[in-house]
C-alpha positions as CSV (number, residue, x, y, z in Angstrom):
1,M,0.0,0.0,0.0
2,S,1.1,3.5,-0.7
3,D,2.6,5.6,2.1
4,E,0.0,8.2,1.3
5,Y,-2.4,6.4,3.6
6,F,-0.1,6.3,6.6
7,Y,-0.4,8.4,9.7
8,D,0.8,11.9,9.3
9,P,1.5,13.4,12.8
10,V,2.2,16.9,11.4
11,L,-1.1,16.9,9.5
12,A,-3.0,15.4,12.5
13,Q,-1.6,18.1,14.8
14,H,-2.5,20.8,12.3
15,L,-6.0,19.6,11.6
16,K,-7.6,18.9,15.0
17,K,-11.3,19.0,14.3
18,V,-13.1,16.1,12.7
19,K,-14.8,18.5,10.3
20,D,-11.4,19.9,9.1
21,R,-10.0,16.4,8.8
22,V,-13.0,15.1,6.8
23,E,-12.8,18.1,4.5
24,W,-9.1,17.5,3.9
25,I,-9.8,13.9,3.0
26,L,-12.6,14.8,0.6
27,Q,-10.4,17.4,-1.1
28,N,-7.6,14.9,-1.6
29,Y,-9.2,11.6,-2.2
30,D,-12.0,11.4,-4.8
31,S,-12.8,7.8,-3.8
32,A,-13.8,9.0,-0.3
33,R,-16.5,11.2,-1.8
34,N,-18.3,8.1,-3.1
35,N,-17.9,5.7,-0.2
36,D,-18.1,6.4,3.6
37,T,-16.2,3.2,4.3
38,V,-13.2,4.5,2.3
39,L,-13.5,7.9,4.1
40,E,-13.5,6.2,7.5
41,F,-10.5,4.0,6.5
42,I,-8.4,6.9,5.4
43,Y,-9.5,8.9,8.5
44,M,-8.4,6.2,10.9
45,R,-5.1,5.6,9.2
46,K,-4.1,9.2,8.4
47,F,-5.3,10.9,11.5
48,E,-5.6,8.3,14.3
49,N,-2.7,6.1,13.5
50,I,-4.9,3.0,13.4
51,Q,-3.2,0.8,10.8
52,I,-5.8,-1.6,9.7
53,P,-4.5,-3.5,6.7
54,F,-6.5,-2.7,3.6
55,V,-7.0,-6.4,3.0
56,E,-8.8,-6.7,6.3
57,W,-10.7,-3.5,5.7
58,E,-11.9,-4.9,2.4
59,K,-13.4,-7.9,4.3
60,I,-15.5,-5.7,6.6
61,R,-16.4,-2.8,4.3
62,H,-19.8,-4.2,3.4
63,I,-20.8,-4.0,7.0
64,S,-22.8,-0.9,7.8
65,M,-21.7,0.3,11.2
66,E,-24.5,2.9,11.1
67,T,-27.1,0.2,10.6
68,I,-25.7,-1.8,13.6
69,S,-25.9,1.4,15.8
70,R,-29.4,2.2,14.5
71,V,-30.7,-1.3,15.4
72,R,-29.1,-1.0,18.9
73,R,-30.9,2.3,19.4
74,K,-34.2,0.8,18.3
75,F,-33.9,-2.0,20.9
76,Q,-33.0,0.6,23.6
77,E,-36.0,2.8,22.5
78,Q,-38.1,-0.3,23.3
79,G,-36.5,-0.5,26.7
80,K,-34.4,-3.6,25.9
81,Y,-30.7,-4.1,26.4
82,M,-30.1,-0.8,28.1
83,P,-26.5,0.4,28.7
84,T,-24.9,-0.8,31.9
85,S,-22.5,2.1,32.3
86,R,-23.7,5.0,34.3
87,Y,-21.4,7.3,32.3
88,V,-23.0,6.2,29.0
89,I,-26.5,6.6,30.4
90,E,-25.8,10.2,31.6
91,K,-24.0,11.1,28.4
92,R,-27.0,10.0,26.3
93,K,-29.5,11.8,28.6
94,R,-27.5,15.0,28.2
95,A,-27.3,14.6,24.4
96,E,-31.1,13.9,24.2
97,K,-31.9,16.9,26.3
98,A,-29.7,19.1,24.1
99,F,-31.3,17.7,21.0
100,R,-34.8,18.3,22.3
101,G,-33.9,21.9,23.1
102,T,-33.2,22.5,19.4
103,I,-36.6,21.2,18.2
104,N,-39.1,23.8,17.4
105,R,-42.6,22.7,18.4
106,V,-45.3,23.0,15.8
107,D,-48.9,23.3,16.8
108,V,-51.1,21.3,14.6
């Protein structure tokens, strides 16, 4: 594999926000514009120094991590398989409260 996908500590230090990093990848890798899996692969290698071999990545790229998370959320909305970590519970409650605060109520 080309060195272009390897961790770049100077770039990682320069681009600290996820938004800036994703934009950099999208500007520099056309393939990442068409496939979130490629985007995630490049992000992990280039900015997080997670060196998953591309061969292994190819084996798992068909798996939708978003779908897995969505199904877990659906179960938990039904009250099943709730998180066991108090930290996770509190974090999710804060996030939900913040999200609800952004919703404009519409009278029907």
